[in-house]
matplotlib code that plots the C-alpha trace (Angstrom):
import matplotlib.pyplot as plt

x = [78.8, 75.9, 72.9, 71.9, 69.1, 71.5, 73.8, 70.9, 70.0, 73.8, 74.3, 71.2, 72.5, 75.9, 74.7, 75.9, 77.1, 80.0, 78.7, 81.2, 80.4, 76.6, 76.6, 78.7, 76.3, 73.2, 74.5, 75.4, 71.9, 70.2, 72.0, 71.2, 67.5, 67.6, 69.2, 66.7, 63.7, 65.4, 65.7, 62.3, 62.0, 65.7, 66.7, 67.3, 64.1, 62.4, 64.3, 63.2, 59.5, 59.9, 61.6, 58.6, 55.9, 57.7, 58.2, 54.5, 53.2, 55.4, 54.1, 50.5, 51.1, 53.4, 52.9, 55.8, 58.0, 58.8, 62.3, 63.6, 66.8, 66.4, 62.7, 63.7, 66.3, 63.7, 61.4, 64.0, 65.0, 61.3, 61.0, 64.1, 62.8, 59.3, 60.9, 63.1, 60.1, 58.1, 60.9, 60.5, 56.7, 55.0, 52.4, 49.3, 47.8, 44.1, 43.6, 42.4, 39.3, 37.9, 35.2, 32.8, 32.9, 31.5, 34.4, 36.9, 35.4, 35.5, 39.2, 40.3, 38.7, 40.7, 43.9, 43.2, 42.3, 45.5, 47.7, 50.2, 49.0, 45.5, 46.5, 47.3, 46.5, 44.9, 42.4, 41.2, 40.6, 38.5, 36.6, 35.7, 34.0, 35.4, 37.4, 36.5, 35.9, 39.1, 41.2, 39.6, 40.5, 44.1, 44.5]
y = [-100.3, -100.7, -102.8, -105.4, -103.3, -100.7, -103.1, -104.4, -100.9, -100.0, -103.2, -102.5, -98.8, -100.1, -102.6, -100.9, -101.8, -103.8, -107.3, -108.8, -106.2, -106.3, -110.2, -110.1, -107.5, -109.3, -112.5, -110.8, -109.1, -112.5, -114.3, -111.6, -111.9, -115.7, -115.8, -113.2, -115.6, -118.7, -116.9, -115.1, -112.7, -111.7, -108.1, -108.4, -110.0, -107.1, -104.5, -106.1, -106.0, -102.4, -101.5, -103.2, -101.6, -98.1, -98.7, -99.8, -96.9, -94.6, -96.0, -95.6, -91.9, -90.9, -93.5, -95.3, -92.6, -93.8, -92.9, -92.2, -94.4, -94.7, -95.7, -98.4, -99.7, -99.7, -101.6, -104.1, -104.7, -105.3, -107.6, -109.5, -109.8, -110.9, -113.6, -114.9, -114.9, -117.0, -119.7, -119.8, -119.9, -123.2, -124.1, -125.9, -128.9, -129.3, -132.8, -135.4, -136.2, -132.9, -133.4, -130.6, -126.8, -126.9, -129.3, -126.9, -123.7, -125.6, -126.6, -123.2, -121.3, -123.8, -123.1, -119.4, -119.6, -121.6, -119.1, -117.2, -113.8, -114.7, -115.2, -112.2, -111.6, -108.3, -110.4, -112.1, -108.8, -107.8, -111.2, -110.6, -107.2, -105.9, -103.0, -99.5, -97.0, -95.2, -98.5, -99.5, -96.0, -96.2, -99.5]
z = [65.7, 63.4, 63.9, 61.6, 60.0, 59.3, 57.9, 55.5, 54.3, 53.9, 51.9, 49.8, 49.2, 48.1, 45.6, 42.4, 39.1, 40.5, 40.2, 42.8, 45.4, 44.7, 44.9, 48.3, 49.7, 48.7, 50.1, 53.4, 53.5, 52.7, 55.4, 58.1, 57.0, 57.0, 60.5, 61.7, 60.6, 62.2, 65.5, 65.6, 68.4, 68.5, 68.2, 64.3, 63.7, 65.7, 63.9, 60.6, 61.6, 62.7, 59.3, 57.4, 59.7, 59.1, 55.4, 54.8, 57.0, 54.8, 51.6, 52.9, 53.8, 51.0, 48.2, 46.4, 44.9, 41.5, 40.3, 43.7, 44.2, 47.9, 47.4, 45.0, 47.3, 50.2, 47.9, 46.9, 50.6, 51.4, 48.6, 49.7, 53.3, 52.1, 49.8, 52.6, 55.0, 52.6, 52.8, 56.7, 56.9, 58.1, 55.6, 56.8, 55.1, 55.3, 57.1, 54.6, 57.0, 56.3, 53.7, 54.2, 54.5, 58.0, 59.0, 57.4, 59.1, 62.5, 61.9, 60.6, 63.7, 65.9, 64.1, 64.4, 68.0, 68.9, 67.2, 69.6, 69.0, 70.2, 73.8, 76.2, 79.7, 78.4, 76.4, 79.6, 81.2, 78.2, 78.3, 82.0, 81.2, 84.3, 82.9, 83.5, 80.4, 81.5, 81.3, 77.9, 76.7, 78.0, 76.3]

ax = plt.figure().add_subplot(projection="3d")
ax.plot(x, y, z, "-o")
ax.set_aspect("equal")
plt.show()
């Protein structure tokens, strides 16, 4: 059985001149991506993140291969994922009571600090300054 990311890539590869098949495949692809962003952390969402990471790494190392059909499909899938991701992002509004740049900086730092990626037991170890050079190197 194919994983959802394999289905996404297969659907993008089978989008062709046949408008009906192309539309159906694109709709299936979009639905899979929407579902993944609704259920962040599930297998499909992790696969999509891994796919984007590898694609971005490949583009940094090899560049975008113009005229290569597979590269164009990868780019189209990347754009579709990024477009759908934008629809699922939570947008912050600056509170109306913030009137100065210093108040904004304080508010922004709080928002950054409270983000989930900034909290890990490893960070607590680093903050304690009680890790050996070997432990830091291993990390």
